[in-house]
C-alpha positions in Angstrom: -40.8 31.7 -53.3 -39.5 34.5 -56.0 -37.7 32.8 -59.3 -34.2 33.3 -59.6 -32.0 34.4 -62.9 -31.5 30.6 -63.6 -35.0 29.8 -63.6 -35.9 31.9 -66.8 -35.3 30.4 -70.4 -34.4 32.2 -73.8 -38.2 33.6 -74.2 -37.6 35.5 -70.9 -40.0 33.7 -68.9 -39.9 30.8 -66.1 -38.6 27.7 -67.5 -41.5 24.8 -67.9 -39.3 22.6 -65.9 -38.8 25.2 -63.2 -42.8 24.7 -62.6 -42.1 20.8 -62.1 -39.2 21.4 -59.7 -41.6 23.9 -57.3 -44.3 21.1 -57.5 -42.0 19.0 -56.1 -40.2 20.8 -53.6 -44.0 21.8 -52.0 -44.6 17.9 -51.9 -41.5 17.4 -50.1 -41.8 20.3 -47.7 -45.3 19.3 -47.0 -44.4 15.6 -46.1 -41.6 17.2 -44.2 -43.7 19.3 -42.1 -46.7 17.0 -41.3 -44.3 13.5 -40.8 -43.2 12.2 -37.7 -39.5 11.4 -37.8 -40.7 7.6 -37.4 -43.1 8.3 -40.6 -40.2 9.5 -42.3 -37.9 6.7 -41.3 -40.8 4.2 -42.6 -41.9 5.4 -45.8 -40.7 7.0 -48.8 -42.5 8.9 -52.1 -42.0 8.4 -55.6 -43.3 10.2 -58.5 -45.5 7.8 -61.1 -46.7 10.8 -63.2 -46.5 14.6 -63.3 -49.6 16.2 -65.6 -48.9 20.2 -66.0 -51.2 23.0 -67.4 -49.6 25.9 -68.7 -51.3 29.0 -68.7 -49.7 32.3 -67.9 -45.8 33.1 -67.9 -43.8 34.1 -64.9 -41.7 36.7 -66.0 -39.0 38.6 -64.4 -40.0 40.4 -61.2 -42.8 38.5 -60.5 -43.6 36.6 -57.0 -44.6 33.2 -57.0 -47.3 31.5 -54.5 -47.8 27.8 -54.7 -50.1 25.9 -52.7 -50.8 22.3 -52.5 -53.6 20.2 -51.6 -54.6 16.1 -51.7 -57.2 14.1 -54.2 -57.7 10.6 -54.8 -55.5 7.6 -52.9 -55.7 4.2 -54.3 -53.7 1.6 -52.8 -50.1 2.7 -52.7 -50.9 5.9 -55.1 -52.0 9.2 -53.7 -52.8 12.2 -56.3 -51.3 15.7 -55.2 -52.2 19.3 -57.0 -50.2 22.0 -56.8 -51.4 25.5 -57.9 -48.8 28.1 -59.0 -49.3 31.6 -59.5 -48.6 34.7 -59.3 -49.6 37.2 -56.2 -53.1 38.5 -56.6 -53.7 36.5 -60.1 -57.2 35.2 -60.8 -55.6 32.0 -62.2 -52.9 29.9 -62.0 -49.9 30.4 -64.1 -49.8 26.6 -63.9 -51.2 23.9 -62.4 -49.7 20.5 -61.5 -51.4 17.1 -60.8 -48.7 14.3 -59.4 -49.3 10.8 -58.9 -46.8 10.0 -56.0 -46.6 6.4 -54.7 -46.0 5.6 -51.1 -42.9 3.1 -50.8 -41.7 1.1 -47.4 -38.5 2.5 -47.0 -37.1 -1.1 -45.7 -37.9 -3.5 -48.4 -38.3 -0.6 -51.1 -41.8 -2.1 -52.5 -44.6 0.1 -53.1 -47.2 -0.1 -49.9 -51.2 0.5 -49.5 -51.7 4.4 -48.1 -53.1 3.5 -44.3 -55.1 5.4 -42.3 -51.7 6.6 -40.5 -50.8 8.8 -43.5 -54.5 9.8 -44.1 -54.1 11.2 -40.1 -50.9 12.7 -40.6 -52.3 14.6 -43.9 -55.4 15.5 -42.0 -57.5 14.0 -44.5 -60.7 11.8 -44.4 -60.8 8.7 -47.1 -63.0 10.3 -49.1 -61.1 13.4 -51.0 -62.4 16.2 -52.8 -60.3 17.0 -56.0 -59.9 20.9 -55.0 -60.2 22.7 -51.7 -63.5 24.7 -51.6 -64.9 23.0 -54.9 
């Protein structure tokens, strides 16, 4: 993904709120890619919390690479991590940890994350906080 003109603030770098938008977009895209139509009809996700650490500015002309992975799940909650960086950068420009809550689409109530979801994400019940760490 590449930043567009509206992503930049008066300081000349990507506005902090844009990183949050990107983190949500990559999470939604990931779910859209792995979930079956039945799962999408049955389950919804809402964000309970975001934590963002900003490290390096993204400036006009910089490209952006984002990657996501899953962390711990507890009850209806699932942690998701997003790393946003410039191509070839040694460290992330921003790191995001979001806690998502799975919602039953019919009742609109939180629902425990079950084996069906773990299977779809291709993860076991014991999750590491970061791939390769």
